[in-house]
DRENTORKOL-3810 file (N, C-alpha, C; in nm, 4 decimals):
REM DRENTORKOL-3810
@n.u->0.0686; n.v->-0.1275; n.w->0.0268; ca.u->-0.0302; ca.v->-0.0110; ca.w->-0.0174; c.u->0.1127; c.v->0.1117; c.w->0.0113
@n.u->0.1570; n.v->0.1379; n.w->0.0561; ca.u->0.2915; ca.v->0.2550; ca.w->0.0651; c.u->0.3586; c.v->0.2715; c.w->-0.0925
@n.u->0.3611; n.v->0.1514; n.w->-0.1233; ca.u->0.4238; ca.v->0.1672; ca.w->-0.3129; c.u->0.3207; c.v->0.2818; c.w->-0.3226
@n.u->0.1810; n.v->0.1844; n.w->-0.3580; ca.u->0.1099; ca.v->0.3438; ca.w->-0.3995; c.u->0.1253; c.v->0.4576; c.w->-0.3429
@n.u->0.1273; n.v->0.4748; n.w->-0.2598; ca.u->0.1204; ca.v->0.6471; ca.w->-0.2519; c.u->0.2487; c.v->0.7125; c.w->-0.3457
@n.u->0.3277; n.v->0.6278; n.w->-0.2892; ca.u->0.4864; ca.v->0.6527; ca.w->-0.3288; c.u->0.4848; c.v->0.7825; c.w->-0.4806
@n.u->0.4362; n.v->0.6532; n.w->-0.5885; ca.u->0.4216; ca.v->0.6986; ca.w->-0.7132; c.u->0.2666; c.v->0.7905; c.w->-0.7280
@n.u->0.1853; n.v->0.7609; n.w->-0.6662; ca.u->0.0393; ca.v->0.8295; ca.w->-0.6457; c.u->0.1034; c.v->1.0604; c.w->-0.6169
@n.u->0.1432; n.v->0.9974; n.w->-0.5057; ca.u->0.1263; ca.v->1.1421; ca.w->-0.4527; c.u->0.1858; c.v->1.2330; c.w->-0.6215
@n.u->0.3354; n.v->1.2156; n.w->-0.6296; ca.u->0.4257; ca.v->1.2417; ca.w->-0.7094; c.u->0.3507; c.v->1.2875; c.w->-0.8562
@n.u->0.3051; n.v->1.1732; n.w->-0.9137; ca.u->0.2024; ca.v->1.1514; ca.w->-1.0145; c.u->0.1055; c.v->1.2903; c.w->-1.0407
@n.u->0.0194; n.v->1.2680; n.w->-0.9154; ca.u->-0.1021; ca.v->1.4443; ca.w->-0.8947; c.u->-0.0119; c.v->1.4725; c.w->-0.8477
@n.u->0.1026; n.v->1.5700; n.w->-0.8768; ca.u->0.1120; ca.v->1.7294; ca.w->-0.8245; c.u->0.2382; c.v->1.7634; c.w->-1.0361
@n.u->0.2361; n.v->1.6031; n.w->-1.0487; ca.u->0.3534; ca.v->1.6705; ca.w->-1.1971; c.u->0.1523; c.v->1.6492; c.w->-1.2748
@n.u->0.0745; n.v->1.5890; n.w->-1.2583; ca.u->-0.0739; ca.v->1.6616; ca.w->-1.3870; c.u->-0.0925; c.v->1.7085; c.w->-1.3051
@n.u->-0.1077; n.v->1.8283; n.w->-1.1710; ca.u->-0.1280; ca.v->1.9690; ca.w->-1.1830; c.u->-0.0847; c.v->1.9994; c.w->-1.2331
@n.u->0.0860; n.v->2.0113; n.w->-1.1839; ca.u->0.1993; ca.v->2.0972; ca.w->-1.2429; c.u->0.1856; c.v->2.1351; c.w->-1.4221
@n.u->0.1297; n.v->1.9924; n.w->-1.5317; ca.u->0.1173; ca.v->2.0027; ca.w->-1.6581; c.u->0.0223; c.v->2.0899; c.w->-1.6520
@n.u->-0.1097; n.v->2.1327; n.w->-1.5799; ca.u->-0.2229; ca.v->2.0947; ca.w->-1.6373; c.u->-0.2551; c.v->2.2832; c.w->-1.5964
@n.u->-0.1759; n.v->2.3368; n.w->-1.4770; ca.u->-0.1162; ca.v->2.4435; ca.w->-1.4919; c.u->-0.0517; c.v->2.5407; c.w->-1.5050
@n.u->0.0273; n.v->2.4922; n.w->-1.5808; ca.u->0.1580; ca.v->2.5389; ca.w->-1.6860; c.u->0.0812; c.v->2.6065; c.w->-1.7966
@n.u->-0.0402; n.v->2.5516; n.w->-1.9059; ca.u->-0.0660; ca.v->2.6750; ca.w->-1.9920; c.u->-0.1628; c.v->2.7976; c.w->-1.9162
@n.u->-0.1733; n.v->2.7741; n.w->-1.7987; ca.u->-0.2846; ca.v->2.9157; ca.w->-1.7073; c.u->-0.1678; c.v->3.0143; c.w->-1.6869
@n.u->-0.0357; n.v->2.9035; n.w->-1.6340; ca.u->0.0522; ca.v->3.0300; ca.w->-1.5722; c.u->0.1342; c.v->3.0977; c.w->-1.7264
@n.u->0.0914; n.v->3.0097; n.w->-1.8385; ca.u->0.2185; ca.v->3.1122; ca.w->-1.9003; c.u->0.0752; c.v->3.1945; c.w->-2.0566
@n.u->-0.0007; n.v->3.2012; n.w->-1.9662; ca.u->-0.1069; ca.v->3.2314; ca.w->-2.0898; c.u->-0.0470; c.v->3.3986; c.w->-2.0377
@n.u->-0.0642; n.v->3.4612; n.w->-2.1832; ca.u->-0.0164; ca.v->3.5989; ca.w->-2.2207; c.u->-0.1220; c.v->3.6632; c.w->-2.2516
@n.u->-0.1263; n.v->3.7919; n.w->-2.2443; ca.u->-0.2885; ca.v->3.8351; ca.w->-2.3244; c.u->-0.2479; c.v->3.8741; c.w->-2.4814
@n.u->-0.3327; n.v->3.8495; n.w->-2.6124; ca.u->-0.2710; ca.v->3.8863; ca.w->-2.6846; c.u->-0.2486; c.v->4.0461; c.w->-2.6531
@n.u->-0.1907; n.v->4.0909; n.w->-2.8035; ca.u->-0.1875; ca.v->4.2391; ca.w->-2.8223; c.u->-0.3738; c.v->4.3278; c.w->-2.8340
@n.u->-0.3779; n.v->4.3853; n.w->-2.7905; ca.u->-0.5330; ca.v->4.4593; ca.w->-2.8554; c.u->-0.5098; c.v->4.4836; c.w->-2.9568
@n.u->-0.6302; n.v->4.4853; n.w->-3.0705; ca.u->-0.6020; ca.v->4.5105; ca.w->-3.2308; c.u->-0.7089; c.v->4.6399; c.w->-3.2754
@n.u->-0.6993; n.v->4.7529; n.w->-3.1960; ca.u->-0.7917; ca.v->4.8801; ca.w->-3.2089; c.u->-0.8929; c.v->4.9073; c.w->-3.3751
@n.u->-0.7480; n.v->4.8518; n.w->-3.5079; ca.u->-0.8057; ca.v->4.8438; ca.w->-3.5878; c.u->-0.9328; c.v->4.7976; c.w->-3.5958
@n.u->-0.9252; n.v->4.6698; n.w->-3.5794; ca.u->-1.0200; ca.v->4.5972; ca.w->-3.5838; c.u->-1.1637; c.v->4.6156; c.w->-3.5447
@n.u->-1.1333; n.v->4.6909; n.w->-3.4795; ca.u->-1.2613; ca.v->4.7363; ca.w->-3.4080; c.u->-1.3986; c.v->4.7722; c.w->-3.4455
@n.u->-1.5220; n.v->4.7645; n.w->-3.5012; ca.u->-1.6399; ca.v->4.8195; ca.w->-3.5520; c.u->-1.6945; c.v->4.9573; c.w->-3.4677
@n.u->-1.6492; n.v->5.0203; n.w->-3.5500; ca.u->-1.6822; ca.v->5.1824; ca.w->-3.5534; c.u->-1.8589; c.v->5.1953; c.w->-3.5307
@n.u->-1.9480; n.v->5.1958; n.w->-3.4682; ca.u->-2.1034; ca.v->5.1902; ca.w->-3.4319; c.u->-2.1382; c.v->5.2839; c.w->-3.3736
@n.u->-2.1239; n.v->5.2707; n.w->-3.2166; ca.u->-2.1288; ca.v->5.3481; ca.w->-3.0971; c.u->-2.0389; c.v->5.4452; c.w->-3.0643
@n.u->-2.1014; n.v->5.5552; n.w->-3.0099; ca.u->-2.0160; ca.v->5.5955; ca.w->-2.9148; c.u->-1.8930; c.v->5.5355; c.w->-2.8605
@n.u->-1.9578; n.v->5.4353; n.w->-2.7310; ca.u->-1.8924; ca.v->5.3357; ca.w->-2.6993; c.u->-1.7901; c.v->5.1965; c.w->-2.7493
@n.u->-1.7889; n.v->5.2143; n.w->-2.8779; ca.u->-1.7007; ca.v->5.1389; ca.w->-2.9163; c.u->-1.5780; c.v->5.2752; c.w->-2.9623
@n.u->-1.6296; n.v->5.3548; n.w->-3.0110; ca.u->-1.5015; ca.v->5.4929; ca.w->-3.0299; c.u->-1.4047; c.v->5.4318; c.w->-2.9473
@n.u->-1.4972; n.v->5.5023; n.w->-2.7892; ca.u->-1.4327; ca.v->5.5013; ca.w->-2.6746; c.u->-1.2734; c.v->5.4087; c.w->-2.6724
@n.u->-1.3691; n.v->5.2470; n.w->-2.6768; ca.u->-1.3283; ca.v->5.1485; ca.w->-2.6348; c.u->-1.1572; c.v->5.1763; c.w->-2.7582
@n.u->-1.1660; n.v->5.2109; n.w->-2.8722; ca.u->-1.1126; ca.v->5.1842; ca.w->-2.9370; c.u->-0.9939; c.v->5.2911; c.w->-2.9083
@n.u->-1.0102; n.v->5.4328; n.w->-2.8439; ca.u->-0.9262; ca.v->5.4777; ca.w->-2.8459; c.u->-0.8163; c.v->5.4846; c.w->-2.6827
@n.u->-0.8928; n.v->5.3599; n.w->-2.6131; ca.u->-0.8573; ca.v->5.3184; ca.w->-2.4735; c.u->-0.7600; c.v->5.1874; c.w->-2.5447
@n.u->-0.7602; n.v->5.1126; n.w->-2.6665; ca.u->-0.6640; ca.v->5.0264; ca.w->-2.6806; c.u->-0.5717; c.v->5.0594; c.w->-2.7011
@n.u->-0.5701; n.v->5.2094; n.w->-2.8088; ca.u->-0.4733; ca.v->5.2703; ca.w->-2.8782; c.u->-0.3581; c.v->5.2832; c.w->-2.7469
@n.u->-0.4465; n.v->5.3912; n.w->-2.6494; ca.u->-0.3574; ca.v->5.4045; ca.w->-2.5299; c.u->-0.2829; c.v->5.3173; c.w->-2.5040
@n.u->-0.3335; n.v->5.2147; n.w->-2.4246; ca.u->-0.2270; ca.v->5.0843; ca.w->-2.4131; c.u->-0.1562; c.v->5.0498; c.w->-2.5200
@n.u->-0.1661; n.v->5.1037; n.w->-2.6482; ca.u->-0.0566; ca.v->5.0153; ca.w->-2.6733; c.u->0.0978; c.v->5.1768; c.w->-2.7447
@n.u->0.0431; n.v->5.2579; n.w->-2.6031; ca.u->0.0616; ca.v->5.3795; ca.w->-2.6492; c.u->0.0634; c.v->5.4767; c.w->-2.8336
@n.u->-0.0011; n.v->5.4839; n.w->-2.8086; ca.u->-0.0291; ca.v->5.5032; ca.w->-2.9666; c.u->-0.0791; c.v->5.6524; c.w->-2.9702
@n.u->-0.0744; n.v->5.7990; n.w->-2.8729; ca.u->-0.1405; ca.v->5.8432; ca.w->-2.8072; c.u->-0.1967; c.v->5.9196; c.w->-2.9493
@n.u->-0.1227; n.v->5.9833; n.w->-3.0396; ca.u->-0.2092; ca.v->6.0492; ca.w->-3.1549; c.u->-0.3198; c.v->6.0321; c.w->-3.1853
@n.u->-0.3488; n.v->5.8647; n.w->-3.2433; ca.u->-0.4307; ca.v->5.7628; ca.w->-3.3473; c.u->-0.5538; c.v->5.8073; c.w->-3.1659
@n.u->-0.5336; n.v->5.7524; n.w->-3.0617; ca.u->-0.6376; ca.v->5.7671; ca.w->-2.9538; c.u->-0.6636; c.v->5.9314; c.w->-2.9564
@n.u->-0.6208; n.v->6.0335; n.w->-2.9084; ca.u->-0.6897; ca.v->6.1808; ca.w->-2.9210; c.u->-0.7820; c.v->6.1538; c.w->-3.0590
@n.u->-0.6882; n.v->6.0928; n.w->-3.1908; ca.u->-0.7864; ca.v->6.1657; ca.w->-3.2403; c.u->-0.9741; c.v->6.0599; c.w->-3.3265
@n.u->-0.9284; n.v->5.9690; n.w->-3.2279; ca.u->-1.0166; ca.v->5.8487; ca.w->-3.2056; c.u->-1.1397; c.v->5.9288; c.w->-3.1479
@n.u->-1.0782; n.v->5.9916; n.w->-3.0009; ca.u->-1.2342; ca.v->6.1015; ca.w->-2.8969; c.u->-1.2625; c.v->6.1709; c.w->-2.9952
@n.u->-1.1638; n.v->6.2569; n.w->-3.1001; ca.u->-1.1986; ca.v->6.3687; ca.w->-3.1981; c.u->-1.3156; c.v->6.2796; c.w->-3.2473
@n.u->-1.3011; n.v->6.2354; n.w->-3.2494; ca.u->-1.3760; ca.v->6.1744; ca.w->-3.4475; c.u->-1.5012; c.v->6.1487; c.w->-3.3259
@n.u->-1.4708; n.v->6.0843; n.w->-3.2056; ca.u->-1.6921; ca.v->6.1380; ca.w->-3.1478; c.u->-1.7229; c.v->6.1879; c.w->-3.1882
@n.u->-1.6868; n.v->6.3743; n.w->-3.1265; ca.u->-1.7790; ca.v->6.5131; ca.w->-3.1579; c.u->-1.7956; c.v->6.4796; c.w->-3.3046
@n.u->-1.7142; n.v->6.4751; n.w->-3.4229; ca.u->-1.8033; ca.v->6.4993; ca.w->-3.5415; c.u->-1.9137; c.v->6.3763; c.w->-3.6019
@n.u->-1.9011; n.v->6.2559; n.w->-3.5126; ca.u->-2.0181; ca.v->6.1386; ca.w->-3.5510; c.u->-2.1079; c.v->6.1541; c.w->-3.4350
@n.u->-2.1059; n.v->6.1761; n.w->-3.3344; ca.u->-2.2382; ca.v->6.1541; ca.w->-3.2104; c.u->-2.3125; c.v->6.3432; c.w->-3.2136
@n.u->-2.3753; n.v->6.3412; n.w->-3.2258; ca.u->-2.4011; ca.v->6.5131; ca.w->-3.2600; c.u->-2.3791; c.v->6.5870; c.w->-3.0607
@n.u->-2.4297; n.v->6.4397; n.w->-2.9904; ca.u->-2.4609; ca.v->6.5052; ca.w->-2.8293; c.u->-2.3135; c.v->6.4066; c.w->-2.7036
@n.u->-2.2113; n.v->6.3413; n.w->-2.8275; ca.u->-2.1191; ca.v->6.2380; ca.w->-2.7789; c.u->-2.0537; c.v->6.3169; c.w->-2.6662
@n.u->-2.0574; n.v->6.2632; n.w->-2.6244; ca.u->-1.9124; ca.v->6.3290; ca.w->-2.4857; c.u->-1.7554; c.v->6.2756; c.w->-2.4773
@n.u->-1.7078; n.v->6.4293; n.w->-2.5220; ca.u->-1.5654; ca.v->6.3477; ca.w->-2.5856; c.u->-1.4870; c.v->6.3534; c.w->-2.4867
@n.u->-1.5093; n.v->6.4388; n.w->-2.3132; ca.u->-1.4905; ca.v->6.3799; ca.w->-2.2196; c.u->-1.4317; c.v->6.3155; c.w->-2.1415
@n.u->-1.5610; n.v->6.2306; n.w->-2.1167; ca.u->-1.4991; ca.v->6.0650; ca.w->-2.0724; c.u->-1.3958; c.v->6.0137; c.w->-2.1117
@n.u->-1.4477; n.v->6.0185; n.w->-2.2861; ca.u->-1.3081; ca.v->5.9117; ca.w->-2.3921; c.u->-1.2128; c.v->6.0092; c.w->-2.3610
@n.u->-1.1511; n.v->6.1430; n.w->-2.3251; ca.u->-1.0631; ca.v->6.2161; ca.w->-2.3063; c.u->-0.9883; c.v->6.1397; c.w->-2.1766
@n.u->-1.0926; n.v->6.1634; n.w->-2.1191; ca.u->-1.0394; ca.v->6.1836; ca.w->-1.9481; c.u->-0.9889; c.v->5.9724; c.w->-1.9017
@n.u->-1.0418; n.v->5.8879; n.w->-1.9820; ca.u->-0.9992; ca.v->5.7529; ca.w->-1.9732; c.u->-0.8453; c.v->5.6978; c.w->-2.0717
@n.u->-0.8288; n.v->5.8607; n.w->-2.1928; ca.u->-0.7036; ca.v->5.8067; ca.w->-2.2318; c.u->-0.5547; c.v->5.8822; c.w->-2.1784
@n.u->-0.6394; n.v->6.0073; n.w->-2.1246; ca.u->-0.5563; ca.v->6.0637; ca.w->-2.0332; c.u->-0.4859; c.v->5.9878; c.w->-1.9151
@n.u->-0.5704; n.v->5.9153; n.w->-1.8591; ca.u->-0.5565; ca.v->5.8044; ca.w->-1.7569; c.u->-0.5015; c.v->5.6640; c.w->-1.7881
@n.u->-0.4819; n.v->5.6402; n.w->-1.9240; ca.u->-0.3548; ca.v->5.5061; ca.w->-1.9727; c.u->-0.2808; c.v->5.5834; c.w->-1.9716
@n.u->-0.2451; n.v->5.6521; n.w->-2.0414; ca.u->-0.0620; ca.v->5.7872; ca.w->-2.0719; c.u->-0.0586; c.v->5.7807; c.w->-1.9835
@n.u->-0.0889; n.v->5.8120; n.w->-1.8783; ca.u->-0.0147; ca.v->5.9034; ca.w->-1.7305; c.u->-0.0124; c.v->6.0314; c.w->-1.7599
@n.u->-0.0747; n.v->6.1109; n.w->-1.8192; ca.u->-0.1077; ca.v->6.2546; ca.w->-1.8652; c.u->-0.1249; c.v->6.3178; c.w->-1.7832
@n.u->-0.1082; n.v->6.3688; n.w->-1.6503; ca.u->-0.1806; ca.v->6.3998; ca.w->-1.5458; c.u->-0.1916; c.v->6.5699; c.w->-1.6086
@n.u->-0.1368; n.v->6.6419; n.w->-1.6649; ca.u->-0.1936; ca.v->6.7892; ca.w->-1.7473; c.u->-0.3245; c.v->6.7763; c.w->-1.8308
@n.u->-0.3600; n.v->6.6841; n.w->-1.8993; ca.u->-0.4385; ca.v->6.5987; ca.w->-1.9966; c.u->-0.5523; c.v->6.5816; c.w->-1.9296
@n.u->-0.5464; n.v->6.4941; n.w->-1.7512; ca.u->-0.6688; ca.v->6.4945; ca.w->-1.6900; c.u->-0.7364; c.v->6.6110; c.w->-1.6637
@n.u->-0.6061; n.v->6.7087; n.w->-1.6023; ca.u->-0.6121; ca.v->6.8407; ca.w->-1.5111; c.u->-0.7178; c.v->6.9081; c.w->-1.6347
@n.u->-0.6590; n.v->6.9278; n.w->-1.7167; ca.u->-0.7888; ca.v->7.0206; ca.w->-1.8006; c.u->-0.9139; c.v->6.9591; c.w->-1.8581
@n.u->-0.9336; n.v->6.8159; n.w->-1.8347; ca.u->-1.0503; ca.v->6.7387; ca.w->-1.8257; c.u->-1.1333; c.v->6.8340; c.w->-1.6950
@n.u->-1.1020; n.v->6.7885; n.w->-1.6217; ca.u->-1.1565; ca.v->6.8530; ca.w->-1.4596; c.u->-1.1655; c.v->7.0133; c.w->-1.4622
@n.u->-1.0180; n.v->7.0809; n.w->-1.5259; ca.u->-1.1025; ca.v->7.2264; ca.w->-1.5372; c.u->-1.2037; c.v->7.2302; c.w->-1.6097
@n.u->-1.2585; n.v->7.2130; n.w->-1.7322; ca.u->-1.3184; ca.v->7.2208; ca.w->-1.8241; c.u->-1.4792; c.v->7.2240; c.w->-1.7577
@n.u->-1.4690; n.v->7.0669; n.w->-1.6850; ca.u->-1.5776; ca.v->6.9924; ca.w->-1.6181; c.u->-1.6288; c.v->7.1534; c.w->-1.5151
@n.u->-1.5183; n.v->7.1433; n.w->-1.4355; ca.u->-1.5696; ca.v->7.2147; ca.w->-1.3408; c.u->-1.6464; c.v->7.3817; c.w->-1.3638
@n.u->-1.5928; n.v->7.3817; n.w->-1.4326; ca.u->-1.6533; ca.v->7.5140; ca.w->-1.6060; c.u->-1.8034; c.v->7.5051; c.w->-1.6063
@n.u->-1.8043; n.v->7.4028; n.w->-1.6744; ca.u->-1.9286; ca.v->7.3485; ca.w->-1.6961; c.u->-2.0428; c.v->7.3548; c.w->-1.5875
@n.u->-1.9714; n.v->7.3024; n.w->-1.4785; ca.u->-2.0987; ca.v->7.3000; ca.w->-1.4105; c.u->-2.0946; c.v->7.4483; c.w->-1.3253
@n.u->-1.9890; n.v->7.4776; n.w->-1.2932; ca.u->-2.0185; ca.v->7.6243; ca.w->-1.2204; c.u->-2.1510; c.v->7.6790; c.w->-1.2776
@n.u->-2.1561; n.v->7.7073; n.w->-1.4373; ca.u->-2.2021; ca.v->7.7535; ca.w->-1.4749; c.u->-2.3505; c.v->7.6667; c.w->-1.4700
@n.u->-2.3803; n.v->7.5481; n.w->-1.4835; ca.u->-2.5425; ca.v->7.5116; ca.w->-1.4514; c.u->-2.5588; c.v->7.5423; c.w->-1.3165
@n.u->-2.5423; n.v->7.5819; n.w->-1.2412; ca.u->-2.5239; ca.v->7.5502; ca.w->-1.0855; c.u->-2.5237; c.v->7.4500; c.w->-1.0505
@n.u->-2.4408; n.v->7.3260; n.w->-1.0566; ca.u->-2.4294; ca.v->7.2428; ca.w->-1.0026; c.u->-2.3255; c.v->7.2148; c.w->-0.8689
@n.u->-2.3236; n.v->7.1507; n.w->-0.7940; ca.u->-2.3108; ca.v->7.1123; ca.w->-0.7090; c.u->-2.0840; c.v->7.0382; c.w->-0.7337
@n.u->-2.0187; n.v->7.1172; n.w->-0.7085; ca.u->-1.8787; ca.v->7.0771; ca.w->-0.7748; c.u->-1.7753; c.v->7.0551; c.w->-0.6795
@n.u->-1.7941; n.v->7.0415; n.w->-0.5345; ca.u->-1.7296; ca.v->6.9725; ca.w->-0.4473; c.u->-1.5888; c.v->6.8831; c.w->-0.4913
@n.u->-1.6898; n.v->6.7821; n.w->-0.5480; ca.u->-1.6208; ca.v->6.5984; ca.w->-0.5654; c.u->-1.5437; c.v->6.6502; c.w->-0.7262
@n.u->-1.6097; n.v->6.7397; n.w->-0.8079; ca.u->-1.4677; ca.v->6.7956; ca.w->-0.9110; c.u->-1.3614; c.v->6.8701; c.w->-0.8482
@n.u->-1.3898; n.v->6.9784; n.w->-0.7456; ca.u->-1.2738; ca.v->7.0375; ca.w->-0.6973; c.u->-1.1470; c.v->7.0085; c.w->-0.6284
@n.u->-1.2392; n.v->6.8764; n.w->-0.5502; ca.u->-1.1459; ca.v->6.7652; ca.w->-0.4416; c.u->-1.0673; c.v->6.7212; c.w->-0.5980
@n.u->-1.1110; n.v->6.6295; n.w->-0.6861; ca.u->-1.1186; ca.v->6.5990; ca.w->-0.7663; c.u->-0.9398; c.v->6.6420; c.w->-0.8283
@n.u->-0.9291; n.v->6.7456; n.w->-0.8966; ca.u->-0.9113; ca.v->6.8581; ca.w->-0.9096; c.u->-0.7638; c.v->6.9076; c.w->-0.8516
@n.u->-0.7704; n.v->6.9165; n.w->-0.7195; ca.u->-0.6949; ca.v->6.9538; ca.w->-0.6244; c.u->-0.5966; c.v->6.8323; c.w->-0.6243
@n.u->-0.6415; n.v->6.6922; n.w->-0.5889; ca.u->-0.5734; ca.v->6.5860; ca.w->-0.6125; c.u->-0.4843; c.v->6.5504; c.w->-0.6640
@n.u->-0.5358; n.v->6.6131; n.w->-0.8715; ca.u->-0.4350; ca.v->6.5689; ca.w->-0.9611; c.u->-0.3550; c.v->6.6620; c.w->-0.9499
@n.u->-0.3180; n.v->6.7860; n.w->-0.9293; ca.u->-0.2383; ca.v->6.9369; ca.w->-0.9384; c.u->-0.1930; c.v->6.9178; c.w->-0.8146
@n.u->-0.2728; n.v->6.8103; n.w->-0.6928; ca.u->-0.1276; ca.v->6.8140; ca.w->-0.6034; c.u->0.0251; c.v->6.6674; c.w->-0.6818
@n.u->-0.0639; n.v->6.5767; n.w->-0.7163; ca.u->-0.0364; ca.v->6.5104; ca.w->-0.7945; c.u->0.1163; c.v->6.5481; c.w->-0.8708
@n.u->0.0772; n.v->6.5655; n.w->-0.9438; ca.u->0.1403; ca.v->6.6702; ca.w->-1.0683; c.u->0.2449; c.v->6.7333; c.w->-1.0011
@n.u->0.2089; n.v->6.8337; n.w->-0.9386; ca.u->0.3418; ca.v->6.9255; ca.w->-0.8068; c.u->0.4620; c.v->6.8587; c.w->-0.7668
@n.u->0.4020; n.v->6.7703; n.w->-0.7048; ca.u->0.5453; ca.v->6.6185; ca.w->-0.6553; c.u->0.5414; c.v->6.5149; c.w->-0.7394
@n.u->0.5549; n.v->6.4703; n.w->-0.8753; ca.u->0.5953; ca.v->6.4398; ca.w->-0.9664; c.u->0.6721; c.v->6.5526; c.w->-1.0025
@n.u->0.6802; n.v->6.6808; n.w->-1.0640; ca.u->0.8034; ca.v->6.7647; ca.w->-1.0679; c.u->0.8883; c.v->6.7653; c.w->-0.9512
END
């Protein structure tokens, strides 16, 4: 009986190791933004985020700008905010927050959350410099 356990346990470990190897070696494929079918505002945003993940800044910003041309009430700021965040562009994020703050003040909305987020981004930018 001892003989069976001596071979069963190592054999089981080998099976687990071989079975788990593909998941450990799983490498996420590179995104292909060119293959995205642009039929909604969210598909444009997704394509822009994928360009940003590939560090293709110009293409990402152009894709966000296309939202404004394709959709009458398209919200370019959401797309730009995501792209700037992925690219790590704090100045771009601050620009978007300042524009949002100005719009909220003009509409008479509560601006506390936007102001605190804007201050956080400015402090973060100052720490990096």
